[in-house]
FIDRENLUM-121331 format. One record per atom (N, C-alpha, C): residue number from 1; x, y, z. Coordinates in steps of 0.1 Angstrom, whole numbers, m for minus. Each point is the difference from the previous one (the first is absolute). Example, Ala and Ser with C-alpha at 12.3 -4.5 7.8 and 13.67 -1.06 7.14 Angstrom:
BEGIN
+-----+-------+-------+-------+
: seq :     x :     y :     z :
+-----+-------+-------+-------+
:   1 :   132 :   m57 :    78 :
:   1 :    m9 :    12 :     0 :
:   1 :     9 :    12 :     0 :
:   2 :    m4 :    11 :    m7 :
:   2 :     9 :    11 :     0 :
:   2 :    m8 :    11 :     8 :
+-----+-------+-------+-------+
END
This chain:
BEGIN
+-----+-------+-------+-------+
: seq :     x :     y :     z :
+-----+-------+-------+-------+
:   1 :    85 :   m74 :   407 :
:   1 :    m3 :     2 :   m16 :
:   1 :     1 :    14 :    m2 :
:   2 :    10 :     7 :   m15 :
:   2 :    m1 :    16 :     0 :
:   2 :    m7 :    m1 :     0 :
:   3 :     3 :    11 :    m1 :
:   3 :   m11 :    17 :    m2 :
:   3 :    m3 :    m2 :   m19 :
:   4 :     9 :    m7 :    m8 :
:   4 :     0 :     1 :   m12 :
:   4 :    m7 :   m16 :    m2 :
:   5 :    m3 :    m6 :     3 :
:   5 :    m5 :   m15 :    m2 :
:   5 :   m12 :     6 :     8 :
:   6 :    m7 :     2 :    10 :
:   6 :    m6 :     5 :     9 :
:   6 :   m12 :     9 :   m14 :
:   7 :     6 :     7 :    m2 :
:   7 :    m5 :     9 :   m19 :
:   7 :    m7 :    m4 :   m11 :
:   8 :    10 :   m11 :    m2 :
:   8 :     1 :   m10 :   m11 :
:   8 :   m16 :   m11 :     3 :
:   9 :    m1 :    m4 :    15 :
:   9 :    m6 :    m8 :     2 :
:   9 :   m14 :    10 :     3 :
:  10 :     1 :    10 :    m1 :
:  10 :   m14 :     9 :     3 :
:  10 :    m7 :     2 :   m13 :
:  11 :     9 :     2 :   m10 :
:  11 :     0 :     5 :   m16 :
:  11 :    m6 :   m19 :    m7 :
:  12 :     7 :   m11 :     3 :
:  12 :    m7 :   m13 :    m4 :
:  12 :   m16 :    m3 :     9 :
:  13 :    m2 :     9 :    14 :
:  13 :   m14 :    m7 :     3 :
:  13 :    m9 :    10 :    m5 :
:  14 :     6 :    15 :     2 :
:  14 :    m9 :     4 :    m4 :
:  14 :    m6 :     3 :   m15 :
:  15 :    10 :    m5 :   m12 :
:  15 :    m4 :    m2 :   m15 :
:  15 :     4 :   m11 :     0 :
:  16 :    m9 :    m8 :     0 :
:  16 :     4 :   m13 :   m10 :
:  16 :     4 :     0 :   m13 :
:  17 :    m7 :    11 :    m6 :
:  17 :     3 :    m3 :   m21 :
:  17 :    15 :     9 :     0 :
:  18 :     7 :     7 :    11 :
:  18 :    14 :     5 :     0 :
:  18 :     9 :    m7 :    m3 :
:  19 :     4 :    m5 :    m9 :
:  19 :    13 :   m13 :     1 :
:  19 :     9 :     9 :    m4 :
:  20 :    14 :    m7 :     2 :
:  20 :    13 :     5 :    m4 :
:  20 :    m2 :     1 :   m15 :
:  21 :    m4 :   m11 :    m8 :
:  21 :    m2 :    m1 :   m17 :
:  21 :    m5 :    14 :    m1 :
:  22 :   m16 :     4 :     5 :
:  22 :    m8 :    15 :    m1 :
:  22 :    11 :    10 :     3 :
:  23 :     6 :     1 :     5 :
:  23 :    10 :    11 :     8 :
:  23 :     8 :     2 :   m12 :
:  24 :    10 :   m15 :    m2 :
:  24 :    11 :     4 :   m11 :
:  24 :   m10 :     8 :   m12 :
:  25 :   m10 :    m8 :    m6 :
:  25 :    m6 :     4 :   m11 :
:  25 :    m6 :    16 :    m1 :
:  26 :     3 :     7 :    16 :
:  26 :    m7 :    13 :    m1 :
:  26 :     8 :     8 :     2 :
:  27 :    17 :    m7 :     0 :
:  27 :    12 :     9 :     4 :
:  27 :     1 :     1 :   m18 :
:  28 :    m5 :   m12 :    m5 :
:  28 :     8 :     2 :   m15 :
:  28 :     0 :     9 :    m7 :
:  29 :   m22 :     3 :     1 :
:  29 :    m8 :     7 :    m8 :
:  29 :     9 :    15 :     4 :
:  30 :    m3 :     3 :    11 :
:  30 :     6 :    12 :     9 :
:  30 :    14 :     9 :   m11 :
:  31 :    10 :    m9 :     5 :
:  31 :    12 :    m3 :   m11 :
:  31 :    m1 :     4 :   m12 :
:  32 :   m11 :    m7 :    m9 :
:  32 :    m1 :     4 :   m11 :
:  32 :    m3 :    13 :    m2 :
:  33 :   m11 :     7 :     3 :
:  33 :    m4 :    10 :     6 :
:  33 :     9 :     7 :    m1 :
:  34 :    10 :     0 :    12 :
:  34 :    11 :    15 :    m1 :
:  34 :     8 :    m2 :   m14 :
:  35 :    m1 :    m9 :    m5 :
:  35 :    10 :    m6 :   m17 :
:  35 :   m11 :    11 :    m6 :
:  36 :   m12 :    m5 :    m4 :
:  36 :    m3 :     7 :    m7 :
:  36 :     2 :    16 :     8 :
:  37 :    m2 :     8 :     8 :
:  37 :     6 :    15 :     2 :
:  37 :    13 :     4 :     1 :
:  38 :     9 :   m12 :    m3 :
:  38 :    10 :     4 :    m4 :
:  38 :    m2 :    m4 :   m17 :
:  39 :    m4 :    m5 :    m8 :
:  39 :    m3 :     7 :   m12 :
:  39 :    m2 :    13 :    m4 :
:  40 :   m11 :     3 :     7 :
:  40 :    m8 :    13 :    m3 :
:  40 :     9 :    13 :     2 :
:  41 :    10 :    m4 :    13 :
:  41 :    16 :     5 :     5 :
:  41 :     7 :     3 :   m15 :
:  42 :     4 :   m10 :   m10 :
:  42 :     8 :    m4 :    m2 :
:  42 :    m3 :    10 :   m19 :
:  43 :   m14 :     0 :    m2 :
:  43 :   m10 :     7 :    m8 :
:  43 :     6 :    13 :     2 :
:  44 :    m8 :    10 :    15 :
:  44 :     3 :    10 :    m4 :
:  44 :    17 :     6 :     2 :
:  45 :    11 :    m8 :     3 :
:  45 :    10 :     2 :    m1 :
:  45 :     8 :    m3 :   m15 :
:  46 :    m5 :    m4 :    m7 :
:  46 :    m3 :    m2 :   m16 :
:  46 :    m4 :    11 :    m9 :
:  47 :   m10 :     0 :     5 :
:  47 :    m6 :    21 :    m3 :
:  47 :    10 :     5 :     3 :
:  48 :     4 :     3 :     8 :
:  48 :    10 :     9 :     5 :
:  48 :    15 :    m1 :    m7 :
:  49 :     1 :    m9 :    m6 :
:  49 :    14 :    m2 :     1 :
:  49 :    m1 :     3 :   m15 :
:  50 :    m9 :    m4 :    m7 :
:  50 :    m2 :     4 :   m17 :
:  50 :    m5 :    15 :     1 :
:  51 :    m3 :    10 :    11 :
:  51 :    m1 :    15 :     0 :
:  51 :    11 :     2 :     1 :
:  52 :    10 :     0 :     5 :
:  52 :    12 :     7 :    m1 :
:  52 :     8 :    m5 :    m6 :
:  53 :    m2 :   m14 :    m7 :
:  53 :    13 :    m2 :   m10 :
:  53 :    m6 :    m1 :   m13 :
:  54 :     6 :    m2 :    m9 :
:  54 :   m14 :     2 :   m11 :
:  54 :    12 :    m6 :   m13 :
:  55 :    m5 :   m14 :    m3 :
:  55 :     2 :    m9 :   m12 :
:  55 :   m10 :    m7 :    m6 :
:  56 :     9 :    m7 :    m7 :
:  56 :    m7 :   m10 :    m8 :
:  56 :    m8 :    m7 :     7 :
:  57 :     3 :    m6 :    10 :
:  57 :     2 :   m11 :    12 :
:  57 :   m10 :    m3 :     5 :
:  58 :    m9 :    16 :     2 :
:  58 :   m14 :     2 :    11 :
:  58 :   m13 :    m9 :    m4 :
:  59 :    m2 :    m8 :    m4 :
:  59 :   m13 :    m6 :    m8 :
:  59 :     3 :   m11 :     5 :
:  60 :    12 :    m7 :    m7 :
:  60 :     0 :   m11 :     5 :
:  60 :     2 :    m2 :    17 :
:  61 :     6 :    10 :     5 :
:  61 :     2 :    m2 :    19 :
:  61 :   m10 :     1 :    m4 :
:  62 :   m10 :     8 :     3 :
:  62 :   m16 :     1 :     3 :
:  62 :    m5 :   m10 :     0 :
:  63 :     1 :   m10 :   m13 :
:  63 :    m9 :   m10 :    m1 :
:  63 :     5 :   m11 :     9 :
:  64 :    10 :    m1 :     1 :
:  64 :     4 :   m15 :     7 :
:  64 :    m5 :    10 :    14 :
:  65 :    m1 :     8 :     7 :
:  65 :    m3 :     7 :    13 :
:  65 :   m17 :    m6 :     3 :
:  66 :    m4 :     4 :   m15 :
:  66 :   m20 :    m1 :     4 :
:  66 :     0 :   m15 :     3 :
:  67 :     7 :   m10 :   m14 :
:  67 :     2 :   m17 :     3 :
:  67 :     2 :    m1 :     6 :
:  68 :    11 :     2 :     7 :
:  68 :     2 :    m3 :    17 :
:  68 :   m11 :    m1 :     8 :
:  69 :    m6 :    12 :     4 :
:  69 :   m10 :     2 :     4 :
:  69 :   m11 :    m8 :     1 :
:  70 :    m6 :    m2 :   m11 :
:  70 :   m11 :   m11 :   m11 :
:  70 :     2 :   m14 :     6 :
:  71 :    14 :    m1 :    m1 :
:  71 :     2 :   m18 :     2 :
:  71 :     0 :     2 :    17 :
:  72 :     5 :     9 :    13 :
:  72 :     1 :     0 :    10 :
:  72 :   m18 :    m1 :     5 :
:  73 :    m7 :     7 :    m9 :
:  73 :   m15 :     2 :     7 :
:  73 :    m6 :   m16 :    m8 :
:  74 :     7 :    m1 :   m12 :
:  74 :    m9 :   m17 :     0 :
:  74 :    11 :    m8 :    10 :
:  75 :    12 :     1 :     6 :
:  75 :     5 :   m10 :     9 :
:  75 :   m15 :    m7 :    11 :
:  76 :     1 :    14 :     5 :
:  76 :    m9 :     6 :     9 :
:  76 :   m15 :    m6 :     1 :
:  77 :    m2 :     4 :   m12 :
:  77 :   m15 :   m10 :     1 :
:  77 :    m1 :   m14 :    m5 :
:  78 :    10 :    m4 :    m7 :
:  78 :     1 :   m15 :     2 :
:  78 :     0 :    m4 :     9 :
:  79 :    12 :     5 :    15 :
:  79 :     4 :    m6 :     9 :
:  79 :   m13 :     2 :    12 :
:  80 :    m9 :    10 :    m5 :
:  80 :   m14 :     3 :     1 :
:  80 :    m9 :   m16 :     2 :
:  81 :    m3 :    m2 :   m12 :
:  81 :    m7 :   m11 :    m4 :
:  81 :     7 :   m12 :     3 :
:  82 :     8 :    m1 :     0 :
:  82 :     8 :   m13 :     2 :
:  82 :     1 :    m4 :    18 :
:  83 :     4 :    10 :     6 :
:  83 :     3 :    m3 :    14 :
:  83 :   m13 :     2 :     9 :
+-----+-------+-------+-------+
END
């Protein structure tokens, strides 16, 4: 038996509720949380860009970036409820 197989066997025996699907759900939620962080960074970058470049397209860009963040948060909350 390899060390990896022993580790998996330990996890299965130690934590019976820890299944493969539960781990996949946790990883999915972590990925969505990282995506929310990305959306926050996008808002910051758009704000910096609109400070550097002045134009008539600033408001729609800011609006789209904030909608993007709200949708990312909504998807995370929906996944939290469903999963």
